C-alpha positions in Angstrom: -11.1 -24.8 -28.2 -12.0 -28.4 -27.6 -15.5 -27.9 -26.2 -16.5 -24.2 -26.6 -19.4 -23.1 -24.5 -19.5 -19.3 -24.6 -21.2 -19.0 -27.9 -24.0 -21.3 -26.8 -25.5 -18.6 -24.6 -26.1 -16.2 -27.4 -27.6 -17.5 -30.7 -26.5 -14.3 -32.6 -22.8 -15.1 -31.7 -22.7 -18.5 -33.3 -20.5 -18.8 -36.3 -18.4 -15.7 -35.5 -14.6 -15.9 -36.2 -12.6 -16.7 -33.2 -9.2 -17.8 -31.9 -9.1 -21.0 -34.1 -9.5 -19.0 -37.3 -6.9 -16.5 -36.1 -4.3 -19.1 -35.4 -5.0 -21.0 -38.7 -4.9 -17.9 -41.0 -2.0 -15.5 -40.8 -4.1 -12.9 -42.7 -6.8 -12.6 -40.0 -6.1 -9.6 -37.7 -6.9 -9.5 -34.0 -9.6 -6.8 -34.6 -11.5 -9.3 -36.7 -12.0 -11.8 -33.8 -12.6 -9.3 -31.0 -16.4 -8.9 -30.4 -18.2 -6.5 -28.0 -20.1 -8.4 -25.4 -23.9 -8.2 -25.7 -24.1 -8.4 -21.9 -21.6 -5.7 -20.9 -20.6 -2.9 -23.2 -17.3 -2.5 -21.3 -16.2 -6.1 -22.1 -14.9 -7.6 -25.3 -14.9 -11.3 -26.0 -12.8 -13.5 -28.3 -14.8 -16.7 -28.9 -13.2 -20.0 -29.7 -14.5 -20.1 -33.3 -14.6 -23.4 -35.1 -13.7 -26.5 -33.1 -10.1 -27.2 -34.0 -9.0 -30.8 -34.7 -5.5 -30.0 -33.3 -5.7 -27.4 -30.6 -2.4 -28.3 -28.9 -0.6 -27.8 -32.2 -2.3 -24.5 -32.8 -1.5 -23.2 -29.4 2.2 -24.1 -29.9 2.6 -22.2 -33.2 3.4 -18.9 -31.4 0.4 -16.9 -32.8 -1.6 -17.3 -29.6 1.2 -15.8 -27.5 1.6 -12.9 -30.0 -2.1 -12.2 -29.7 -2.1 -12.1 -25.9 1.0 -9.8 -25.9 -0.6 -7.4 -28.4 -3.8 -7.3 -26.3 -2.0 -6.3 -23.1 -1.6 -2.7 -24.4 -5.4 -2.5 -25.1 -6.9 -4.0 -22.0 -6.5 -3.7 -18.2 -7.5 -7.4 -17.7 -7.4 -10.4 -20.0 -9.2 -13.5 -18.8 -8.2 -16.7 -20.4 -10.8 -19.5 -19.8 -9.4 -23.0 -20.1 -10.3 -26.6 -19.4 -9.1 -28.0 -16.1 -5.3 -28.5 -16.3 -5.5 -32.2 -15.5 -7.7 -32.9 -18.5 -5.8 -31.5 -21.4 -2.2 -30.2 -22.1 -3.6 -27.1 -23.8 -4.2 -25.5 -20.4 -0.4 -25.7 -19.6 0.4 -23.9 -22.8 -2.0 -21.1 -21.9 -1.0 -20.9 -18.3 2.6 -20.2 -19.3 1.6 -16.8 -20.6 -0.8 -15.9 -17.7 0.2 -13.5 -15.0 -2.2 -15.1 -12.5 -4.0 -18.5 -12.4 -7.5 -18.6 -10.8 -8.6 -22.2 -10.2 -12.3 -22.3 -9.8 -13.8 -25.2 -7.9 -17.3 -26.1 -6.9 -18.1 -27.4 -3.4 -19.3 -31.0 -3.2 -18.7 -31.3 -7.0 -15.1 -30.8 -8.0 -13.2 -34.1 -7.6 -10.5 -33.9 -5.0 -8.0 -35.4 -7.5 -8.2 -32.2 -9.5 -7.3 -30.1 -6.4 -4.5 -32.5 -5.6 -3.2 -32.3 -9.2 -3.2 -28.4 -9.1 -1.4 -28.4 -5.7 1.2 -30.8 -7.1 1.8 -28.4 -10.1 2.2 -25.5 -7.7 4.6 -27.5 -5.6 6.7 -28.5 -8.7 6.6 -24.8 -9.8 4.9 -25.7 -13.1 2.2 -23.1 -12.4 2.7 -19.9 -10.4 0.7 -17.2 -8.8 -2.3 -19.4 -8.2 -5.5 -18.6 -6.3 -8.4 -20.9 -5.6 -12.1 -20.0 -5.6 -14.5 -22.3 -3.9 -18.1 -21.5 -5.1 -21.5 -23.0 -4.4 -20.8 -23.5 -0.7 -24.1 -24.2 1.1 -24.8 -21.9 4.0 -26.1 -24.9 6.0 -22.8 -26.8 5.7 -21.0 -24.9 8.5 -19.0 -21.8 8.4 -20.5 -18.5 9.4 -24.1 -17.9 10.6 -26.5 -18.8 13.4 -26.6 -22.5 13.0 -25.9 -23.5 16.7 -26.6 -26.9 18.0 -25.5 -29.4 20.6 -25.2 -33.1 20.9 -23.2 -36.0 22.4 -20.4 -37.6 20.5 -20.0 -38.3 16.8 -22.0 -40.8 14.8 -20.4 -42.4 11.8 -23.7 -42.2 10.1 -24.0 -38.4 10.6 -23.1 -36.2 7.7 -19.8 -34.5 8.1 -19.4 -30.8 7.3 -17.5 -29.8 4.2 -14.5 -28.6 6.2 -14.4 -31.9 8.2 -14.3 -33.8 4.9 -11.2 -31.7 3.8 -9.5 -32.3 7.2 -10.2 -36.1 7.1 -9.0 -36.5 3.4 
């Protein structure tokens, strides 16, 4: 709701009513904001709609929770895409109604602080049922494959493998 990106990918979807309009206007029904995906006919999408000046307040008014509960009878899976939890409090309001949290990270890109923050939230039981996805892992950075080699010792100037960086951190 703060920085919507999904509508950017399809010009014909710009300006459609979304979650913001639904939460502002009690007269708008869920069917008015549910749109069939142009990429997959078996997937429906609710866009963010207009950029809200007060997303935390909107997410706290109870209408969002009602919407998700009403959709559970209609859909097998509901995916709620949010900003990283460390960046905005809105994500915590959304995660409270989620059954599962999937934390997507990017190899060599996602700051370690974000992972540490997520782990702390799990430890403090502020989020539950969490899985991590590590994407964009280079096949040349270790792991499985046929990249055999040999050498003597370790040079501080040599590049460490991704898994070595995690162990040293």
